[in-house]
C-alpha positions as CSV (number, residue, x, y, z in Angstrom):
1,M,138.0,108.3,-250.6
2,Q,138.9,106.8,-254.0
3,E,136.6,104.4,-255.6
4,P,137.5,100.8,-254.5
5,T,139.5,98.7,-256.9
6,R,138.6,95.2,-257.7
7,D,141.8,93.4,-257.0
8,A,141.3,91.8,-253.6
9,N,139.9,88.5,-252.4
10,V,137.5,88.0,-249.6
11,E,137.1,84.9,-247.4
12,A,134.7,84.2,-244.7
13,D,132.6,81.1,-244.0
14,P,133.9,78.3,-246.3
15,G,130.4,78.2,-247.8
16,L,130.6,81.9,-248.7
17,Q,133.3,82.7,-251.2
18,L,133.5,86.2,-252.7
19,T,136.0,87.6,-255.1
20,D,136.8,91.1,-256.2
21,P,135.0,92.6,-253.1
22,T,133.7,96.0,-252.9
23,A,131.7,97.7,-250.1
24,D,128.5,97.1,-252.1
25,Q,129.2,93.3,-252.3
26,I,130.0,93.0,-248.6
27,G,126.9,95.0,-247.8
28,S,127.6,95.7,-244.1
29,A,129.9,94.9,-241.3
30,D,129.5,95.1,-237.6
31,L,133.2,96.1,-237.1
32,V,135.9,97.5,-239.3
33,V,139.5,97.0,-238.4
34,G,142.1,99.1,-240.2
35,I,145.6,97.7,-240.0
36,L,148.0,100.6,-240.8
37,A,151.2,99.0,-239.7
38,E,153.4,97.0,-242.0
39,S,152.3,93.4,-241.9
40,D,152.3,90.3,-243.9
41,S,149.5,87.7,-244.4
42,N,150.5,85.6,-241.3
43,A,150.3,88.7,-239.1
44,I,147.0,89.6,-240.4
45,E,145.7,86.1,-239.9
46,K,146.7,86.3,-236.3
47,V,144.7,89.5,-235.9
48,C,141.7,87.8,-237.4
49,D,142.0,84.7,-235.2
50,A,142.1,87.1,-232.1
51,L,139.0,89.0,-233.5
52,R,137.1,85.6,-233.4
53,R,137.3,85.8,-229.6
54,L,134.7,88.6,-229.8
55,P,131.1,87.4,-228.8
56,G,129.3,86.9,-232.1
57,P,128.5,86.1,-234.6
58,L,129.8,89.5,-236.0
59,R,130.8,90.5,-239.5
60,I,134.2,91.9,-239.4
61,A,135.9,93.7,-242.3
62,V,139.7,93.9,-242.0
63,L,141.3,96.5,-244.0
64,H,145.0,96.7,-244.9
65,D,147.2,98.8,-247.1
66,D,147.2,97.9,-250.8
67,Q,151.0,98.3,-250.7
68,Q,151.4,95.5,-248.3
69,Q,152.0,91.9,-249.3
70,G,148.7,91.1,-251.0
71,P,145.4,90.2,-249.4
72,A,145.4,87.8,-246.5
73,T,143.4,84.7,-246.2
74,A,141.6,83.4,-243.1
75,N,142.3,79.8,-242.3
76,S,140.3,79.4,-239.1
77,E,137.3,77.1,-239.4
78,A,134.1,79.1,-239.1
79,T,131.5,78.1,-236.5
80,Q,128.5,79.9,-235.2
81,E,130.6,81.5,-232.6
82,H,133.2,82.8,-235.1
83,A,133.0,86.1,-236.7
84,F,132.9,86.3,-240.4
85,V,136.1,88.0,-241.4
86,F,136.6,89.8,-244.8
87,H,139.9,91.1,-246.0
88,V,139.4,94.2,-248.0
89,P,142.6,96.1,-248.8
90,S,140.8,98.1,-251.6
91,L,138.7,100.1,-249.1
92,L,141.7,102.0,-247.8
93,A,142.6,104.9,-250.1
94,K,145.5,104.1,-252.4
95,R,148.7,106.2,-251.8
96,D,151.6,106.8,-254.0
97,A,154.0,107.3,-251.1
98,P,154.4,105.6,-247.6
99,V,152.1,107.0,-244.9
100,T,154.4,109.2,-242.8
101,G,153.9,112.3,-240.7
102,I,150.8,113.1,-238.6
103,L,148.9,114.7,-241.4
104,S,149.2,111.8,-243.8
105,V,148.4,109.3,-241.0
106,S,145.3,111.4,-240.1
107,E,144.1,111.0,-243.8
108,T,144.5,107.3,-243.4
109,Y,142.4,107.2,-240.3
110,Q,139.8,109.2,-242.2
111,S,139.9,106.4,-244.8
112,V,139.1,103.9,-242.1
113,F,136.2,106.0,-240.8
114,S,134.8,106.4,-244.3
115,A,134.9,102.7,-244.9
116,A,133.3,102.0,-241.5
117,E,130.5,104.4,-242.4
118,K,130.0,102.9,-245.8
119,L,129.7,99.4,-244.3
120,Q,127.4,100.7,-241.6
121,A,129.6,99.4,-238.9
122,R,128.9,99.7,-235.2
123,G,132.5,100.5,-234.5
124,C,135.9,100.5,-236.0
125,C,139.4,99.8,-234.7
126,I,142.8,101.1,-235.9
127,I,146.0,99.2,-235.4
128,A,148.9,101.4,-236.1
129,S,151.5,99.7,-234.0
130,K,153.9,97.1,-235.7
131,L,152.2,93.8,-235.6
132,E,155.2,91.8,-234.8
133,V,155.1,93.6,-231.4
134,A,151.4,94.0,-231.1
135,T,150.6,90.7,-229.3
136,T,147.7,88.7,-230.7
137,P,145.2,89.8,-228.1
138,W,145.6,93.5,-229.0
139,A,143.0,93.3,-231.8
140,W,140.2,92.1,-229.6
141,R,141.3,94.2,-226.5
142,I,140.7,97.2,-228.6
143,A,137.4,96.0,-230.0
144,Q,135.9,94.3,-226.9
145,P,134.9,97.5,-225.0
146,L,133.1,98.8,-228.0
147,F,130.7,95.9,-227.9
148,E,130.7,94.8,-224.3
149,S,130.9,98.1,-222.6
150,Q,129.4,100.5,-225.1
151,A,132.5,102.6,-225.0
152,D,132.8,105.4,-227.6
153,L,136.7,105.6,-227.5
154,V,139.1,102.9,-226.5
155,L,142.6,104.4,-225.8
156,P,145.8,102.4,-225.2
157,H,147.8,102.6,-222.0
158,Y,151.2,101.3,-223.0
159,A,153.9,100.1,-220.8
160,R,156.9,102.2,-221.6
161,R,160.4,102.9,-220.5
162,K,161.6,106.1,-219.1
163,F,162.7,107.8,-222.3
164,E,160.0,106.4,-224.6
165,G,157.2,108.6,-225.8
166,L,158.4,111.7,-223.8
167,L,156.7,114.3,-226.2
168,N,153.5,112.7,-225.2
169,A,154.4,112.4,-221.5
170,S,155.8,115.9,-221.1
171,I,153.2,117.9,-223.2
172,I,150.3,116.1,-224.7
173,A,149.0,113.8,-222.1
174,P,149.3,116.1,-219.0
175,M,148.0,119.2,-220.9
176,M,145.0,117.3,-222.1
177,R,144.4,116.0,-218.6
178,A,144.5,119.5,-217.2
179,L,142.4,121.0,-220.0
180,Y,139.7,118.4,-220.2
181,G,139.6,116.9,-216.9
182,K,140.2,113.2,-217.8
183,R,143.4,111.3,-217.0
184,V,144.2,109.7,-220.4
185,N,147.7,108.4,-221.0
186,N,147.9,108.3,-224.7
187,P,145.4,110.7,-226.2
188,M,146.8,110.4,-229.7
189,G,147.0,106.6,-229.6
190,P,148.1,105.6,-232.3
191,D,145.9,102.5,-231.7
192,F,142.2,103.2,-231.2
193,G,138.8,101.7,-230.8
194,V,136.1,104.1,-232.0
195,S,132.3,103.8,-231.8
196,Q,129.9,104.5,-234.7
197,R,128.7,107.6,-232.9
198,L,132.2,109.0,-232.6
199,F,133.5,108.2,-236.1
200,E,130.3,109.7,-237.6
201,K,131.0,112.9,-235.6
202,M,134.5,113.0,-236.9
203,L,133.3,112.5,-240.6
204,A,130.6,115.2,-240.1
205,A,133.1,117.7,-238.7
206,K,135.5,117.1,-241.5
207,A,132.8,117.4,-244.1
208,G,131.7,120.7,-242.5
209,G,135.1,122.2,-243.3
210,N,136.5,122.1,-239.7
211,Q,140.3,121.8,-239.4
212,F,140.1,118.3,-237.8
213,N,143.0,116.0,-237.6
214,S,141.5,112.5,-237.4
215,M,144.3,111.3,-235.1
216,A,144.8,114.2,-232.8
217,S,141.1,115.4,-232.6
218,L,139.6,112.0,-231.6
219,T,140.2,112.3,-227.9
220,P,139.4,116.1,-227.5
221,T,136.1,115.4,-229.4
222,A,135.1,112.6,-227.3
223,L,136.1,114.5,-224.1
224,C,134.0,117.7,-225.1
225,Q,131.0,115.6,-226.2
226,N,131.1,113.8,-222.8
227,L,131.4,110.4,-224.6
228,Q,132.5,107.3,-222.7
229,I,136.2,106.7,-222.7
230,I,137.9,103.4,-221.6
231,E,141.6,102.8,-221.5
232,V,143.1,99.3,-222.0
233,H,146.5,98.1,-220.8
234,F,148.1,96.9,-224.0
235,G,151.6,96.0,-222.8
236,S,154.6,97.4,-224.6
237,R,155.1,98.7,-228.1
238,I,158.2,99.6,-230.1
239,Y,158.7,103.4,-230.2
240,P,160.7,104.8,-233.1
241,A,164.2,105.9,-232.0
242,T,164.4,109.6,-230.9
243,D,166.7,111.8,-232.7
244,W,167.4,114.3,-229.9
245,S,169.4,116.4,-232.4
246,N,166.5,116.8,-234.8
247,M,163.3,117.5,-232.7
248,S,162.2,120.7,-234.4
249,S,160.1,119.0,-237.1
250,A,158.6,116.6,-234.6
251,L,157.4,119.4,-232.4
252,A,155.9,121.4,-235.2
253,D,154.2,118.4,-236.6
254,V,152.7,117.0,-233.5
255,L,151.9,120.2,-231.6
256,T,150.2,122.0,-234.5
257,P,146.9,119.9,-234.4
258,V,147.0,119.8,-230.6
259,F,147.1,123.6,-230.3
260,V,144.5,124.0,-233.0
261,D,142.1,121.7,-231.1
262,M,142.9,123.6,-227.9
263,E,141.8,126.8,-229.6
264,R,138.6,125.3,-231.1
265,N,137.6,123.7,-227.8
266,A,138.3,126.7,-225.5
267,P,134.7,127.1,-224.4
268,C,134.8,123.4,-223.3
269,W,138.0,123.1,-221.4
270,Q,137.6,126.5,-219.7
271,R,134.7,125.1,-217.7
272,T,136.8,122.1,-216.3
273,R,138.2,122.5,-212.8
274,V,139.6,119.1,-211.7
275,S,140.6,115.8,-213.2
276,V,139.3,112.4,-212.7
277,P,140.5,109.0,-213.9
278,V,138.9,107.0,-216.7
279,R,138.0,103.4,-216.5
280,V,141.0,101.1,-217.2
281,I,140.7,97.4,-218.2
282,G,143.4,95.0,-217.7
283,E,146.6,94.6,-215.6
284,P,149.7,96.9,-216.3
285,L,152.8,95.2,-217.6
286,L,155.9,96.0,-215.6
287,L,158.9,96.6,-217.9
288,D,162.5,96.4,-216.8
289,Q,163.8,99.9,-217.0
290,D,166.8,100.2,-219.4
291,S,169.9,101.4,-218.1
292,T,170.8,103.4,-221.1
293,A,171.2,107.1,-220.3
294,V,170.8,109.9,-222.7
295,D,173.5,112.4,-223.2
296,T,172.2,115.6,-221.8
297,R,175.2,117.8,-222.6
298,P,174.1,118.4,-226.3
299,M,170.6,119.1,-225.0
300,L,171.9,121.8,-222.6
301,E,174.2,123.2,-225.3
302,S,171.1,123.6,-227.5
303,F,169.2,125.2,-224.6
304,Q,172.1,127.7,-223.9
305,L,172.3,128.5,-227.7
306,G,168.6,129.2,-227.8
307,N,168.9,131.6,-224.9
308,R,171.6,133.6,-226.8
309,E,170.0,133.5,-230.2
310,L,166.2,133.2,-229.7
311,Q,165.6,136.0,-227.2
312,E,164.0,138.1,-229.9
313,I,161.4,135.3,-230.7
314,W,160.9,134.2,-227.1
315,S,160.3,137.7,-226.0
316,L,157.2,137.8,-228.3
317,V,155.9,134.7,-226.5
318,L,157.1,134.6,-223.0
319,P,156.6,137.1,-220.2
320,P,159.6,138.9,-218.7
321,A,159.6,136.7,-215.5
322,T,159.9,133.6,-217.6
323,L,162.7,135.0,-219.7
324,F,164.5,136.0,-216.5
325,E,164.3,132.5,-215.1
326,L,165.5,130.9,-218.4
327,R,168.7,133.1,-218.4
328,K,169.4,132.0,-214.9
329,L,169.1,128.4,-215.9
330,S,171.4,129.0,-218.9
331,R,174.2,129.8,-216.6
332,L,174.1,126.6,-214.5
333,S,176.4,123.7,-215.1
334,V,175.3,120.4,-216.5
335,E,175.3,118.8,-213.0
336,Q,173.3,121.7,-211.5
337,F,170.8,122.1,-214.2
338,R,167.1,121.6,-213.2
339,M,164.0,123.1,-214.9
340,P,161.1,123.4,-212.5
341,D,157.9,121.9,-213.6
342,E,156.0,125.0,-212.9
343,L,158.3,126.9,-215.3
344,W,157.9,124.3,-218.1
345,V,154.2,124.3,-217.7
346,R,154.0,128.1,-218.1
347,I,156.2,127.9,-221.2
348,V,153.9,125.3,-222.8
349,Y,150.8,127.3,-222.1
350,D,152.4,130.6,-223.3
351,F,153.4,128.9,-226.7
352,A,149.8,127.6,-227.0
353,L,148.6,131.2,-226.6
354,A,151.1,132.5,-229.1
355,H,150.0,129.8,-231.5
356,R,146.4,131.0,-231.0
357,L,147.3,134.6,-231.5
358,R,149.6,134.0,-234.5
359,T,152.3,136.0,-232.8
360,I,154.7,134.8,-235.5
361,S,154.5,132.1,-238.2
362,R,153.2,129.0,-236.4
363,D,155.8,126.7,-237.8
364,H,158.6,129.0,-236.8
365,L,157.0,129.5,-233.4
366,L,156.9,125.7,-232.6
367,R,160.3,125.1,-234.0
368,S,161.7,127.8,-231.7
369,M,160.4,125.8,-228.7
370,T,162.9,123.0,-229.4
371,P,165.8,124.2,-227.1
372,L,163.2,124.6,-224.3
373,Y,161.9,121.2,-224.7
374,L,165.5,119.7,-224.8
375,G,166.1,121.6,-221.5
376,W,163.1,119.9,-219.9
377,V,164.2,116.5,-221.2
378,A,167.7,117.1,-219.7
379,S,166.2,118.1,-216.4
380,Y,164.0,115.0,-216.4
381,A,166.9,112.8,-217.2
382,H,168.9,114.4,-214.2
383,D,166.0,113.9,-211.8
384,L,166.0,110.1,-212.7
385,T,169.6,109.7,-212.1
386,V,170.1,111.2,-208.7
387,A,170.4,109.1,-205.6
388,G,167.1,107.9,-204.3
389,A,165.3,109.1,-207.5
390,M,161.6,108.5,-207.8
391,S,160.2,106.2,-210.5
392,P,159.4,107.7,-213.9
393,E,155.7,107.3,-213.2
394,R,155.8,109.3,-210.0
395,R,158.0,111.9,-211.7
396,L,155.5,112.4,-214.5
397,E,152.6,112.4,-212.1
398,G,154.2,115.4,-210.5
399,L,154.4,117.0,-213.8
400,S,150.7,116.3,-214.6
401,L,149.7,118.0,-211.2
402,A,151.9,121.0,-212.2
403,Y,149.8,121.3,-215.4
404,E,146.7,121.2,-213.3
405,A,147.9,123.8,-210.9
406,G,149.0,126.1,-213.7
407,K,145.6,126.0,-215.6
408,S,144.5,129.2,-213.9
409,Y,147.5,130.9,-215.4
410,L,146.5,129.7,-218.8
411,V,142.9,130.7,-218.4
412,S,143.9,134.1,-217.3
413,R,146.2,134.7,-220.2
414,W,143.8,133.1,-222.7
415,R,141.0,135.5,-221.7
416,W,143.0,138.6,-221.3
417,P,146.2,138.2,-223.4
418,D,147.0,141.9,-223.4
419,R,146.2,142.6,-219.7
420,F,147.5,139.5,-217.9
421,N,151.4,139.6,-218.5
422,P,153.2,138.7,-215.3
């Protein structure tokens, strides 16, 4: 992390005024809160006011990006019950470009962990969702289990509409549930609460040269270390609009660290047989499901084009039985098209194996998965529009069960990739 600059102001108790703060001047903090979302001083003040609801007194350092609109000021009166809140933008590593992409975001998470370690914090929180939609209680909801329940990792459970966060819902969350045996809904956050024990493990692993992604590896690390995980109902958040015509980069960007962790943690997840729920705090928020439908015709055209032009690549990844099923699906009409969950699960597992074996360039491999993913999305959309269709939650629960049922297939192919080829 870069050396802190001396251009920020710090406010805490009216009787304690510091200027040009550095970590050495602050000394220590009980909690470090990194605000990665775009925000102004008013939004940060609201976060600070929410944090004062934590049982105290606690010393809290609030970090925000140097590129945002200057240091915030806390205007709440301090009492013995209030936390002392310091605003320290200089402890986050400066960047010449906006934070985009999972790799860049991961580096920023690492900056928060490093600041928390330097300040000897008992925990840290990362708020990456836009603050205008992150309701005021979010900040203390993330932090509260760290101090009151001794949680090591606090994960969000967002309320979402049927076509929001589908890359997580169709691959990441159900696969991690099947692999590691815990039913976590948003293993990659992006909002997290992290204990000192866990962020120190992340920093040590990174320092040891491991290919850790601080965003993607948090949950697998906590699961394999058998640390305490708690989910918190956070209500809704704004998801970025999905460009269904340009999913290749997203798949490669997001799935690369997930599959890398899968390879590294194979001794851990191969011992897991069943899944169990994690403790959940709060009440779920029920959203009105939007009536907007996605246009599945271009998705299926992409799927059919992939079947014609990617057979050479897919034949290096997928067994003959799967390729046969895909060719049959490519001949169906839009109205008839359905991709069975069992088929989709085997496809995901086979791509994870090919990523491990470096069958072809990893980036090329994951980009070639795009037509298959769009085929699953089209099938999911059709399932939700038929008469008497089940809710998105029940539909995705069925998918999660298919991932668990298909784990024996994954384990067999993982252990004997040359011998087990159905």
